[in-house]
C-alpha positions as CSV (number, residue, x, y, z in Angstrom):
1,M,138.4,123.9,59.6
2,A,139.3,121.2,62.1
3,L,140.5,117.6,62.1
4,L,137.8,115.5,63.7
5,V,137.8,111.9,64.6
6,Q,134.2,110.6,64.7
7,K,133.1,107.3,66.1
8,F,129.7,105.6,65.2
9,G,128.6,102.5,67.2
10,G,126.7,99.5,66.1
11,T,123.2,101.1,66.5
12,S,124.3,104.0,64.3
13,V,125.4,101.7,61.5
14,G,122.9,98.9,62.1
15,S,121.3,98.9,58.7
16,V,121.8,100.2,55.1
17,E,119.5,103.1,55.9
18,R,121.5,104.1,58.9
19,I,124.8,103.8,57.1
20,N,123.3,106.1,54.4
21,A,122.3,108.5,57.2
22,V,125.9,108.5,58.6
23,A,127.3,109.1,55.1
24,D,125.0,112.1,54.7
25,R,126.1,113.5,58.1
26,L,129.8,113.1,57.2
27,L,129.2,115.0,54.0
28,R,127.7,117.9,56.0
29,Y,130.9,118.0,58.2
30,R,133.1,117.8,55.1
31,G,131.1,120.6,53.5
32,Q,132.1,122.8,56.5
33,G,135.7,122.2,55.6
34,H,136.6,119.6,58.3
35,D,139.0,116.7,57.8
36,L,137.4,113.5,59.0
37,V,138.6,110.2,60.3
38,V,135.7,107.9,61.0
39,V,135.9,104.9,63.4
40,V,133.0,102.4,63.2
41,S,131.8,99.4,65.1
42,A,130.2,96.2,63.6
43,M,126.6,96.5,62.7
44,S,124.3,96.1,65.6
45,G,124.0,92.4,66.6
46,E,126.8,91.2,64.4
47,T,129.4,90.6,67.0
48,N,126.8,88.6,69.1
49,R,126.0,86.6,66.0
50,L,129.7,85.8,65.5
51,V,130.2,84.9,69.1
52,A,127.3,82.5,68.9
53,L,128.7,80.8,65.8
54,A,132.0,80.3,67.5
55,A,130.3,78.9,70.6
56,E,128.3,76.5,68.5
57,L,131.4,75.1,66.7
58,N,133.9,75.1,69.5
59,P,133.1,76.6,73.0
60,D,136.8,76.4,73.8
61,A,138.0,78.0,70.5
62,P,141.5,79.5,70.7
63,A,141.4,83.2,71.5
64,R,143.5,84.0,68.4
65,E,140.9,82.5,66.1
66,V,138.1,84.2,68.0
67,D,139.8,87.5,67.3
68,V,140.1,86.7,63.6
69,L,136.4,86.0,63.5
70,L,135.2,88.9,65.5
71,S,137.3,91.5,63.6
72,T,135.3,90.7,60.4
73,G,132.3,92.6,61.7
74,E,134.0,95.9,61.6
75,Q,135.5,95.1,58.2
76,V,132.0,94.8,56.7
77,T,131.0,98.2,58.1
78,I,134.1,100.1,56.9
79,A,133.6,98.8,53.4
80,L,129.9,99.6,53.3
81,L,130.3,103.1,54.6
82,S,133.1,103.8,52.2
83,M,130.9,102.6,49.3
84,A,128.1,104.9,50.5
85,L,130.5,107.9,50.5
86,H,131.8,107.1,47.0
87,R,128.3,107.0,45.7
88,R,127.9,110.5,46.9
89,G,131.0,111.6,45.1
90,Q,133.2,111.8,48.2
91,D,136.5,110.0,48.0
92,A,137.0,107.7,51.0
93,R,139.3,104.9,52.0
94,S,138.7,102.1,54.5
95,Y,141.3,100.5,56.7
96,T,141.3,97.6,59.1
97,G,143.2,97.9,62.3
98,A,146.1,96.0,60.8
99,Q,146.3,98.2,57.7
100,V,146.5,101.4,59.9
101,N,149.0,99.4,62.0
102,I,147.3,99.9,65.3
103,L,149.9,98.0,67.2
104,T,148.7,96.2,70.4
105,D,150.1,93.7,72.9
106,N,149.2,90.1,72.3
107,V,146.5,89.6,74.9
108,H,143.7,88.4,72.6
109,G,140.2,89.6,73.5
110,K,141.3,92.5,75.6
111,A,144.5,93.8,73.9
112,R,145.8,97.3,74.7
113,I,147.0,99.8,72.1
114,L,150.8,100.4,72.1
115,S,151.2,102.7,69.1
116,I,149.6,103.8,65.9
117,D,151.3,104.5,62.5
118,D,149.4,107.6,61.2
119,Q,151.3,108.1,58.0
120,R,148.8,106.5,55.6
121,V,145.9,108.3,57.2
122,R,147.7,111.7,57.0
123,K,148.4,111.1,53.3
124,D,144.7,110.3,52.6
125,L,143.6,113.4,54.6
126,A,146.0,115.6,52.6
127,A,144.4,114.1,49.4
128,G,140.9,115.1,50.5
129,R,139.7,111.7,51.4
130,I,137.5,110.7,54.4
131,V,139.4,107.9,56.2
132,V,137.2,105.1,57.6
133,V,138.9,102.9,60.2
134,A,137.7,99.6,61.8
135,G,137.2,100.0,65.6
136,F,137.8,97.4,68.2
137,Q,140.8,95.8,66.6
138,G,144.6,96.0,66.0
139,V,147.6,93.8,65.3
140,D,150.4,92.5,67.5
141,D,154.1,92.4,66.7
142,Q,153.7,88.9,65.2
143,G,151.1,90.2,62.7
144,D,148.2,88.5,64.5
145,I,144.8,90.2,64.6
146,T,143.8,91.3,68.1
147,T,140.6,92.8,69.5
148,L,140.4,95.4,72.3
149,G,137.4,94.0,74.3
150,R,134.5,95.9,75.6
151,G,134.4,99.5,74.5
152,G,137.1,98.8,72.0
153,S,135.7,101.1,69.2
154,D,135.6,104.1,71.6
155,T,139.2,103.4,72.6
156,T,140.2,103.1,68.9
157,A,138.7,106.5,68.2
158,V,140.4,108.2,71.1
159,A,143.7,106.6,70.2
160,M,143.4,107.8,66.6
161,A,142.6,111.3,67.8
162,A,145.6,111.2,70.1
163,A,148.0,110.0,67.4
164,L,146.7,112.5,64.9
165,K,146.5,115.4,67.5
166,A,142.9,115.9,66.3
167,D,141.0,119.0,67.4
168,E,138.2,116.8,68.9
169,C,137.1,113.2,69.2
170,Q,133.3,112.9,68.7
171,I,131.5,109.8,69.9
172,F,128.1,109.4,68.3
173,T,125.6,107.3,70.3
174,D,121.9,106.7,70.8
175,V,121.8,109.5,73.4
176,D,122.4,113.2,72.9
177,G,125.0,113.7,75.6
178,V,125.8,113.0,79.3
179,Y,123.0,113.7,81.7
180,T,122.9,114.6,85.4
181,T,121.5,111.1,85.9
182,D,119.5,108.4,84.1
183,P,116.5,110.2,82.5
184,R,114.6,107.0,82.7
185,I,114.6,107.4,86.5
186,V,114.5,111.2,86.6
187,P,112.6,112.6,83.6
188,K,113.9,116.1,84.6
189,A,117.5,115.0,84.3
190,R,119.5,117.7,82.5
191,R,122.0,117.2,79.7
192,L,125.3,118.7,80.6
193,D,127.0,121.0,78.2
194,R,130.4,120.3,79.7
195,I,132.0,117.9,82.2
196,T,135.6,117.3,83.2
197,S,137.3,114.1,82.1
198,E,137.9,113.4,85.8
199,E,134.2,113.5,86.5
200,M,133.4,111.5,83.4
201,L,135.9,108.9,84.5
202,E,134.1,108.6,87.9
203,M,130.7,108.5,86.2
204,S,131.8,105.8,83.8
205,S,133.4,103.7,86.5
206,L,130.2,104.1,88.6
207,G,127.8,102.7,86.1
208,A,127.1,105.5,83.6
209,K,127.1,103.7,80.2
210,V,127.5,106.6,77.9
211,L,131.3,106.1,77.4
212,Q,133.5,103.2,78.2
213,I,136.0,103.8,81.0
214,R,139.0,102.8,78.9
215,A,138.3,105.5,76.4
216,V,137.8,108.1,79.1
217,E,141.2,107.1,80.7
218,F,142.9,107.3,77.3
219,A,141.4,110.7,76.6
220,G,142.5,112.0,79.9
221,K,146.0,110.7,79.6
222,Y,146.6,112.2,76.1
223,K,144.4,115.3,76.7
224,V,142.0,114.5,73.9
225,P,138.8,116.6,74.0
226,L,135.8,114.2,73.8
227,R,132.3,115.1,72.8
228,V,129.2,112.8,73.1
229,L,126.6,113.4,70.4
230,S,123.4,111.8,69.1
231,S,123.5,109.8,65.9
232,F,119.9,110.6,65.3
233,E,119.4,114.2,66.0
234,E,121.3,117.5,65.8
235,G,122.8,119.1,68.8
236,Q,126.0,120.2,70.6
237,G,126.1,117.2,72.9
238,T,128.4,117.1,75.9
239,L,132.1,118.1,75.9
240,I,134.3,116.1,78.1
241,S,137.2,118.5,78.8
242,Y,140.6,117.7,80.3
243,D,141.2,121.5,81.0
244,E,139.9,121.9,84.5
245,E,140.9,125.6,84.7
246,K,138.2,126.3,82.1
247,D,135.7,124.5,84.3
248,M,136.1,126.5,87.5
249,E,132.5,127.5,87.3
250,Q,131.3,123.9,87.2
251,P,128.5,123.1,89.5
252,L,129.2,121.6,92.9
253,I,127.7,118.3,91.8
254,S,127.7,117.3,88.1
255,G,125.8,114.0,88.3
256,I,124.5,111.1,90.1
257,A,125.6,107.6,89.0
258,F,124.6,104.2,90.2
259,E,125.6,100.6,89.8
260,R,122.9,97.9,90.1
261,D,125.1,94.8,89.7
262,E,126.6,94.9,93.3
263,A,126.7,92.3,96.0
264,K,127.9,92.7,99.6
265,V,129.9,90.0,101.4
266,T,130.8,90.0,105.1
267,I,133.1,87.7,107.0
268,M,132.4,88.1,110.7
269,G,134.6,87.5,113.8
270,V,138.0,87.1,112.3
271,P,141.1,87.8,114.5
272,D,142.0,91.5,114.7
273,Q,145.7,91.1,113.9
274,P,148.1,92.2,111.1
275,G,147.8,90.3,107.8
276,V,144.2,89.1,108.2
277,A,142.8,91.4,105.5
278,H,145.5,90.1,103.1
279,R,144.6,86.5,104.0
280,I,140.9,87.2,103.2
281,L,141.3,89.4,100.1
282,G,144.4,87.8,98.6
283,P,142.6,84.6,97.4
284,I,139.8,86.7,96.1
285,A,142.2,88.8,94.0
286,D,144.0,85.7,92.8
287,A,140.7,84.4,91.5
288,H,140.4,87.7,89.4
289,I,137.4,88.8,91.4
290,N,137.4,92.6,91.6
291,V,136.7,94.0,95.1
292,D,135.2,97.5,95.2
293,M,134.2,99.1,98.5
294,I,135.7,97.7,101.8
295,V,134.7,98.4,105.4
296,Q,136.3,96.9,108.5
297,N,134.7,97.1,111.9
298,V,136.7,96.2,115.0
299,G,134.8,94.7,117.9
300,G,135.5,94.7,121.6
301,D,136.6,91.0,121.7
302,D,139.8,91.2,119.6
303,T,137.9,90.3,116.5
304,T,136.8,92.2,113.4
305,D,134.2,92.0,110.7
306,L,135.3,92.7,107.1
307,T,132.7,93.7,104.5
308,F,133.4,94.3,100.8
309,T,131.4,94.5,97.6
310,V,131.9,92.6,94.4
311,H,130.1,92.3,91.1
312,R,126.9,90.4,91.6
313,D,128.0,87.7,89.1
314,D,131.0,87.0,91.2
315,C,129.2,86.7,94.5
316,K,128.9,82.9,94.6
317,R,132.5,82.4,93.7
318,A,133.6,84.9,96.3
319,L,131.5,83.1,99.0
320,Q,133.2,79.8,98.1
321,F,136.6,81.2,98.9
322,L,135.3,83.0,102.0
323,E,133.8,79.9,103.5
324,A,137.1,78.1,103.2
325,I,139.0,81.1,104.7
326,A,136.4,81.4,107.5
327,R,137.1,77.8,108.6
328,E,140.8,78.5,108.5
329,L,140.5,81.7,110.6
330,K,137.8,80.2,112.8
331,A,135.5,83.1,111.9
332,R,131.9,83.3,113.3
333,A,130.0,83.5,110.0
334,V,130.0,84.5,106.4
335,K,127.0,86.5,105.1
336,S,126.1,87.9,101.7
337,D,123.5,90.2,100.2
338,D,122.9,90.6,96.5
339,H,120.1,93.0,96.8
340,V,122.2,96.1,97.2
341,V,123.2,98.9,94.8
342,K,126.0,101.5,94.8
343,L,124.9,105.2,94.5
344,S,127.3,108.0,94.0
345,V,127.3,111.8,93.7
346,V,130.1,113.2,91.5
347,G,131.5,116.7,91.1
348,V,134.9,118.5,91.1
349,G,133.2,121.2,93.1
350,M,133.6,119.0,96.2
351,R,137.3,120.0,96.4
352,S,136.5,123.5,97.4
353,H,133.0,123.2,99.0
354,A,132.0,121.6,102.3
355,G,128.6,120.1,103.0
356,V,128.1,117.6,100.2
357,A,128.2,114.6,102.5
358,N,125.9,116.2,105.0
359,T,123.4,117.0,102.3
360,M,123.6,113.5,100.9
361,F,123.2,111.7,104.2
362,K,120.4,114.1,105.4
363,T,118.4,113.6,102.2
364,L,118.7,109.8,102.4
365,A,117.8,109.8,106.1
366,E,114.7,111.9,105.5
367,E,113.5,109.2,103.0
368,G,114.2,106.5,105.6
369,I,117.0,105.0,103.5
370,N,119.7,103.3,105.5
371,I,123.3,103.6,104.4
372,Q,125.2,100.3,104.7
373,M,128.7,101.4,103.4
374,I,130.4,104.7,102.5
375,S,133.4,105.4,100.3
376,T,134.8,108.8,99.3
377,S,137.3,110.4,97.0
378,E,138.2,114.0,96.2
379,I,135.3,114.3,93.8
380,K,132.8,111.6,94.7
381,I,130.8,110.1,97.6
382,S,129.5,106.6,97.2
383,V,127.1,104.7,99.4
384,V,125.7,101.2,99.4
385,I,121.9,101.0,100.0
386,E,119.1,98.5,99.5
387,E,118.2,98.0,95.9
388,K,114.5,98.6,96.4
389,Y,115.3,102.3,97.4
390,L,117.5,103.1,94.4
391,E,115.0,105.1,92.3
392,L,113.7,107.0,95.3
393,A,117.3,107.8,96.4
394,V,118.3,109.0,92.9
395,R,115.2,111.3,92.6
396,S,115.6,112.7,96.1
397,L,119.4,113.5,95.6
398,H,118.8,114.9,92.2
399,S,116.3,117.4,93.7
400,A,118.4,118.1,96.8
401,F,121.4,119.1,94.8
402,G,119.3,121.2,92.4
403,L,120.4,119.3,89.3
404,E,117.3,120.2,87.4
405,G,118.4,123.8,87.4
406,Q,121.1,125.7,89.3
407,P,122.7,123.9,92.2
408,E,121.7,124.9,95.6
409,D,124.0,126.9,97.9
410,L,125.0,124.4,100.5
C-alpha cells in the first residue's frame, strides 16, 4: 500500500468518456490498497477558450481577473471527476487550490508555490476518500486566486507529493514514458525504464516536452520520485529518480534532445576590452530576452565578435537592441540566423567516461554537418547546427551512441 499523487492533463480528461476512463483507472489503484491524491488540468481546449474570451472582451484585462477566469477550467474537471467516482461507489472530495490552501506569491499568471496546508487532505485520506485537487492554481496571502503558468498542473502534483511525502508522483500523459529521443524522428527510439532527475532536467530544458522543467526542478529539490505513464495504455512508464547511486549502471548517454525555436545573433567587430559583453547583453537581459549559448571570438585587430542564441520569437527584438548598441560601439555589423537548431546529447555517464564529444563531433562531420556553436556541462554537450540537418543529425547520433540497444563502448 502506497500514497500516490497522480496527475492527469487536459487530454486525459478531455471528454466525459475520458473522465470515466480516469475514474475506472483510479478504482483499480484504489483496489490495490493505495491512497490517492489526484491532480487534474482543465479539459483539453478549455483554457484556450477562456483566454480567447478574455482577449475578446478586454485585451488588457487585469492579471488578477485573468487568473480568476482561468482557474475555473480546473474547477469544472475536479467536480466532474469526483461525480464519476461517487457514481462508482467511491467516496471522493474535490478541492480548488484555495481550498487546499496552496499558498503562492502574488505574481499573477506565473505564481510560485510557497507552502501547502495538507491537513484537510490527510483527514480525507484517513477516511478512505480519493482527494481530487485542481492543478495550475493557488491563492496568495491576500486571498486572491493565482495561477502557476505553463506546466502548472505538473508543478501542483509534485508540490502535493512533496508536502504529503508521497511514495511516488505519477504524471499521466499521452505518451508512455521518456524516450531516448523523439520517436517521430527515430522510430527505433527506446523508452527508458529509468532516468535521473538531473538528466530529465537537462532533457526538459533542451526541448523534451514530456515534463515541464519547473516540475522537474521541484521534484529534484524535494526528492520526489516521479513516474511518467500513459493515460491510454497500461505500462510501467519511466521513473525519474533523484537517487543517483541507484543509477550507477545508467548508460553513457540517456537521450538526445533538441530545440527547434532557436535563433543565432552576432555582433561583429566590437572593441576587445573589459565591460563590452555587459554593454551588449545587459540591455538584452533588461528587455527580458533570455540568452542561451554564448561564444566570443577575439580577432587580431583588438576587436571581438560576440555570438549568442535566443528564442526565435525574440530574434527581431534582440536585433533592434543590437543595432543601437552596434552604433554606440562602432561595430562592423550585426547578423542573425533564424534557421538554426540546438541539438544535445545528455547522460550522467559523461562524468566518468571520456570520448563523448569526440564521438558526437566525428558523427556529425561524417554526415557533412557543420557545428556553429558548442556548449558543455558535466552531463550534456549541445551544438548549434543548420535546421535542415536536424533529423539527419538526430538519427545519426542515436545510432552512433547505440541508443536502440546497448550503448557502444567508446
